[in-house]
N, C-alpha and C positions, 0 to 999 in steps of 0.2 A: 775460468767460468764466464758464463755470458754476463753475469750480473756485476762484474768487475767494471764494465764498460759505466755502469751506473753508481758507480762507488760514491763520487761527490753527493749526488741526488739521496743515497740511502743513508747516509751521514747528515743530511741536511733535515733529516725529520726530527722534529723538535716536541713530539708528542701532544700536540695542541688540541686534540681532540675534532678539528672540524671535519675529519673524513667521518668520524664514529657516528656523531650527533648527539643529541640528548637522550635518546631513547633508542631500543632496540629494533623498531619500526620506523625509525625518524628518516634515515638516509640510505645506510648501506644493505643490501639485501642479503650479504654474507653474515654478519653478525646477526641478523635478523632470522638467520636460518640455523647458524652454529653456536651462537651465544659468548664465544670465548672469545677474550681479549686478542688472540691470536690469530682471528679469522678477520680481524678489520685492518685496514690499510696500513695504520701505524703499526700493528702487531706484526704485519708482513715486514714492514721494514726494520723491525727489529729482529725478526727471523734472518734477513737479509744481511744484516749487521753482523749477528752471529756466526754464520756461514763463512763471512769475509775473513772474520778473526779467528776463524778455526774452533769456536766453542761449540758449534753444531754442524751436524753433517745433514745433505739430503737423504730423507728416509721416507719410507712409506708413511709411518706415524705423521709425517706433515704433508702428505698427498692431499688430503681434504681440505685444509687450509690454503694449499696453492691452487690447485685445481676446483675448487669450490667457490672461487671469486666468479661472479658473474659479467665481470669486465664491463659492468655498466657505466663507468667513468664518473660516477657521483662524487667519489673521493677527489678524483684529479681535479673536478671543477670546485671543489671545495678549497682545495691545496693550492689553488690560484691566489685565494686570499693570505696565504703563509707560506710555503717554501718553494712552490711552484715543482713538487716532485710528480715524475711522469709514471704514475704507480702502474698503468696499464701496461706500458714497454717494460717495466721492471718485471711484472709478473709474467709476462710472457717469456722474457729471459729466465725467470726461475723455472718454468716449465720446461725451455729447452734444457737447462741444465738437469735436469730430472732424466730426461732421455739420453741424451750424452753422457750421463753418468752410468746410465743401465739401471737408474732406480725403477721399479714397478710404479705405472703411470694407471690411472682407472682404466679397467679392461675396455669399457664402453667406448672410452675416447680413443684408445689406441685402435680399436677395431674400426671406428669411422674414419680415422686417415688412412687405413689401410685398404679398407674399401673403395675409397676414392682413387688409390692408387690402382686397384685391379679393375673397378667396373667403370669409373668414371663418374659416378655419383652416389652420394651418402646412403641412398636406399637399396644401392645394389641393382637398380631397376634396368630392365633391357630397354634399348632406344624404343621399342614399338609403345612400351607401356609408359615411358618416362615422357614422349612427345604427345599422348592422347589427348592433352590439352588443345592441341593445336589443330583438331579436327574441324572440317568445314572452313579453315581460314588459308588465305593465299598470300604468300610473301612474295617478294621480289630479290631475288637472288642477286647481288652486287648491288645493291640501292644504295649503299653506303653506311645506311642506318640500321644497325642491328638491335633487335629486342632478343634483350638476356634474361630469361625468367629466373635461371638458378635452379638450385636442387627442391627447394621446398615449395617454391610456386609452380614447380613442373609436378611434382609428385602428389601434395597434400590438396591444393588448390587450384584444381584445373578448370574450375567453372569461373572462379575469380581472374584466374590467368587470361582465359578465353574472352572475358567482358573487358580486360583492359586493352587488348589487342584491338578489339572491335571499337573501342574509344579511340583510340590512338589513330586508328585509319580511319574514323570518321571524320577526326579533325584534320585529314590531310597529310598524316606521317606515311610515307612509302617504307615499310620495314624489312628487314632480310632476317632469317632464322637460321640457326646453324643445324637444325635437324638433327640427324642421327649423330651429327660431328660435335655437337654441344655434349661439355663435360663440365664438371665442378669447377668453381672459379679456384679453388685450392684453399678456403679459408679454413676447414679442419687441420691442416698442416700447422699453420702458426697458434690456432686456438689451443691444440694440444701438445705443443712443442716439438712434434715430429718433422723437423725441417729438412732432413735428408733429402728428400726428393722436391722441395720448393722451388728451388731456384732453376733448375731442369723443367718442371712442370709449367712454370709461368714463362720461360723463354720459348718451350714449344708452343704454348697457347699464344702468346704475341704474335708470331710466326704465321699460325694458323689465320688468326685474325688478319693480318696484312695480306697474307695470300688471296684472303676472300676479297680485300678490298674495303674493310670495315675503315671507316671514318669517325664513327660516331656510335657509342653503346647507349642504349636506354635499357635499365635495371629496374624492377620494384624492390629489390633486394638490397637493404643498406650495406650486409657483410658483402655481397657482389660488387657493390658499388665502391666501397673501401679497398677490397681486394686490386680491383684494376687501378683505382686511382691512388693509391698509397701504397700498398702492399707491394705489389709489380715493381714499380721504380725503385723501391729500395731494394728488392732482391735482386733487381737486375742493373743496380748501380747506375740509374739514370735519373736526371731531375724530375721529368714528367713521361708519362706513356705518350706515344705520339697518336692517341686517338681519344677522342674527346668521350668523357663519362658522365652521363646523367643520370640521375635517380628521378624516378617518376614524378616525386613531388614536383621538382623543378619544370618537368613537362606540364604537368596538369596545368601550372600557375600560367606558364605560358599560353595553352589552349584558352584560359579565362583572360588575361590580358590581351592577347590578341583576336578575342572574339572569334574563335575558330567554330565553335559550335553555340547553338541558342539553347537556353535552358527554362524549363518550365517548372511550376513549385513543387517543393517535395516537403510536406508538412509533417516535419518529425523533429524532435528535440534531439539534438545530436552533441557527443561529448567527443574527445579526442585525445587518444594517447600518445605523447611522444616517443619514439622508438630512440633508444640511446645512441642508436650508432650513427643518425643522421642528426639528431638532436644535439647531445653534450660534444660528441665526435666533430661534428661539422657546422654547429649554429643554423640548421636548417629548422626554424621553428615557425616563420610567417606564411611560407608558400603553401602549407597544407591549410591554415586557418585561412588563407585568402579565398582558397578553392571552395571552403564550406560556406565562407560568408557570400560567394557570388551566387551561391544556388538560392533561387526564391524560396521561401517557406521554410528553409531551413531555421531553426533557434539553437543556436551554438551557444553549449555552456561547458565551461572551462570545470576542470578537475581542480581540486585544491592545490594538488602538487602536480605543477606543470611547469614547461619548458625546461629551464636548467634543473630544476628542482624535481623533475617528473621520478615517480618511484620505478624502478624497473618491472617488467612484465616477468621476469623469472626465466626468459628462453635464451640468455645471452651466455657467453664464454665457454659454450660446450657444457653446461650444467643440466641442460634437459636431457640430454642422453647419460651423462656422468653420474648427476644427483638428481634424478626425476622428483623425488619427495621434496628437495628443498627447493625446486623450480616451481612445482604446484604450491607450496606454502607462500611464496612470494607472489605469484598469480593470484591467489587468494586475497592476499592483502591489497593489491593493485583494483580488485575488483569492487573492494570496498570503497574506494575512493570515487568509482564510478556509480555505485548506488546510492553514494550520497548526490549527486548532481539531479538526480530524478529523470535524466535523458532516456530517451527509446532505444539510442542505439550508440554502441561503442564504434568508433571509427578509428583506424590508424593506417599507417602506409608503410608496412613490413611484414612479410610472410610468419617470420618467428613469432613477432608479437601477436599476429592474429592466432596463431595455434595455441599458444598459452593462454590467451586471453580468453579463448573460447573453452578451453579446459576450465578456467576460473569460473566461467558463467555456468558450466556443468556442475561443478563441486558447489556453486549457491545456489543451484536450483532457480537460474535466473531467466526468465522469459524475455530474451533480448537478441538481436544478433550483433556479431561484431564483423564489420564491414571494412574493407579498403576504401578508403575515400575515391577511387575510380568507379567503385560500384554504385556510390550515390549519385555520383558524377552522370554515369551512364543512363540511370532512372531517370535523371532530370532532363537528359538529352533526349530521351525517347528510345534511347539502344535497347534496354531491356525492361521487361515488365516488373513494376512496382512492387509485385509479389515479393520479391526477395528481399525488402526492407523488413519483411513481416516476422514476428517471432516464431511463427509456427512454419515458416518455409525451411525446408530442409535440403541443402544442394546435392545432386544425385554424385558428385565425387567423394 
């Protein structure tokens, strides 16, 4: 079993309750949605221990406990103060054990991974639909700097993605784009445990990128960022991918530091949601804030739970598609944090967070926009009309 690799960590859990927190809505979005002790990180370690000792077996009854984890990393962050258990990697191993032992996993998760294999993206979009966001833009094939939007930015946020590219190009970045050759980064494989195609997929994708002459990838998606920067090297048995991987948070900060664009006032109160996969996973907290603070007129207001302690948006770990009701409940809770700030705009820098937070604003009947930081930056730079900041603006996509 895959969890045997993590046996020492699993047995190191002393059930200290750091991962769980003091109340259901304090830290862990899984116990917030499922309530059972077995839905906490320490509960999952107890399950893993029982399986290792032969007292439990993987079964469909356990699926919600294992696949209902949002993989937000808050438990792992808290465990740094205690046993330093990598709960995320253990959860991924448990999901892979499910698949390899032939135990049924949530149908929507299995379908998502299979769709990537059959169509190249999680939505089964044909290339003409998936690349519609790029209409009117020009790219430089072979420039060495690849813009990689990922599935969600391509399918759900065409206008946002178009604005981001216009901003980067205005700042002097010569971008390449794979066009019809762009496919998913592969994240659905390791999120669902369906790893049978993952290594070959990563190997083929790396070859495609190298044949294209890609030296650097810029992506707005934290999952894609981590896929290329962390998962691919692990799958391929190499220390580091021979391509520089950059999340847009770093690039937008570079634009500010190097004064590549001039900014005019944007008189709005703005709060910021920390995406789990660049926050707790990669300690990228300051760059987005520095960008917002550099825009004249913006009054930046922190949510009460921020940085390492930020509450999940509810969109991670595949839960959005496998357990949509759980996902919505977590989003609703996070929106309460935003409402307390009195800000006009929720900003973030992750397509999955944007989508789930938007759904949260709908559920709360909230007149506000959820924007990528790049959109606010583009308004300040005079690249797009300020109307996109207004609550009654509705994008065409």
